[in-house]
Structure formats: C-alpha cells, structure tokens
N, C-alpha and C positions, 0 to 999 in steps of 0.2 A: 543573428539568425533570422531569416526572412520567412516567418510563418507565424501562426497564432500560438506557439508554445508558451509565450508569456502570459497568455490568458488561461492556460491549463494549470489546474491546481492539483498538487500531489501532497498527500500526507504520509509521512514515514513514522512508523511506531516501532521502536525497538529499545529494549532495556540496555543493550550494548551501545552506550553513548558514542563511542568512537565510530562504530559501524554506521550508526544513524547519521551522524554528522558528515561522514565521508560520502554516503549516498546522497545526502542533501547537497553537498558541494558539486557532485557530478551532475545531478539533475538540474541544479541552477546553471551550471555551465551550458547544459543543453537548452536552457532558456525557460525552464518551467518555474512556476511559483511554488515554493516548497515550504512546508512547515514540518516540524519534528516534535514528537512526544516520546518520552522515555519510559512510559508505562501505559497499560491499557486504559486506565481511568482517564488519564490526561489525554490520551488519543481520542477517546469518546467525546470529551469536552472540545477538543480541537476540531473534530469532525462537525460538531454542531455549529461552531463559529465559522469555520473555514469553508465548509461544504465542498470537500475535494471531489474532483472527477475520478481520482484514483487514490486508493488507500493501500499502502504497502505495510504489512505487519508481520513482525516476528510472531511465532506461535507460543513459545514457552517463556512467559514473563511472569514475575511475581505479581500477586494481586489478580487483576483482571487479565486473563490469558488472551492470546490472539484469537482463539476459538470463541471465547466469550465476547470479545470486542466485535468480531464479525457478526455474531448473532444479534448483538445490541444495535449495531449499525443497520443491519438489514431490517430491524423492527422500527427504526427511527423514522421520523417525518423529515428530517433534515438531510440524511445522506444515504437513504436506502438504495439509491441507484448508483452509488459509487462502484467503480470497478475494483474489486478486492483481490489483492495479490498477497499470497502467503509467502513468507521468506523463512525457511526452516533449515536447520542443520540435521534434522532427523527425517530422512526420506523413507518412511515405513508405510506399509499398507494401512495400518491403523491410523496413522496421522493423515494419510490421504483421504480415508473415509471420513474422518472427523472434519477435515478441511471442507470437503464437499457438503457435508451436513450442516456446517456452520455458515455456508453461503459464499465461500471463496470462489472466485472465477478461475484462478490459475495459481500455480505455485512455482517457486524457484528454490532449488536446493542450494544452500550455502556450502562452499563458496560457488557463486554462480557467475556466468559469463556476463560482464557488463554490456558487451555488444548484443547478446541475446536479449537482455533485459531492456536496454534502450530501444532496440528494434521492436520489441513487443509494445512498448509505450507508443512509439511512432505509429505503428500499425493501428493500435487502439484509437489514438487521437485522430488519425486520418479517417477512420470509420465514423467516429461521432461527428467530425467536422463536415462530412459530406452528406449527413442526414438532412 
C-alpha cells in the first residue's frame, strides 16, 4: 500500500476474541498498525502504551465497559485525542445517547459493512494527514 497507513495506529477492544482478531487481520491487510485488547481495562493500558490514532471499542464488555473505557480515554493525558469508534450490536437511542456522552465520535452497528468502516478510516486519516 503506497501511503502512510503503516504509520496509523488503531486499537481494537472487544471481548469477542474472534471478532477482534478478524478486524485486526482486515486492518493489517489495509496496512494499519493494530493492537487488540479483549477487555476494557486491557484496552486502557494498551491505549496508554500504543497511543492510537483510532480506538474501536465494543460497548458491552464485562468489567470496564466500552462507555467507561471511552470516558477514561477522553480524560487521559495519553490518548484523549484518539478518534473513538463504538462498535455495538445494540443500536438503541439509549445506547446512542450514552455513546455521545462518553465521548465516542461515531458508531457502527454490528454486523457492519467493512467497506463503510474502512472508507470511514481512510477518510479520517486523509483528514488528519492533510492538516
């Protein structure tokens, strides 16, 4: 891939290990640097170490939920500027309100279109690369 995708860091946080690893593979094929965490607490530690440009998080996870993870990331010194993408199977108005209040920038309802998702990432990175 002839662009700066290899410099772009994406963190995927999902307690569904298969889904997280599948998304990791797809994003790595696209040329991104990707790390995966399988719970919110691990995701927060990964964010501090990896400093992702984008963090994709499931919402309903045991322990630290995606909502709590987003709030913690937004308050952090290390990753407060990350582009937060919620990935959820529950597309309800209540979840949407909680996502926005937690600091998510956008959400994708599972199962989502990989084309839409990767197009969103390309658009986001094009925007930050041209600043």
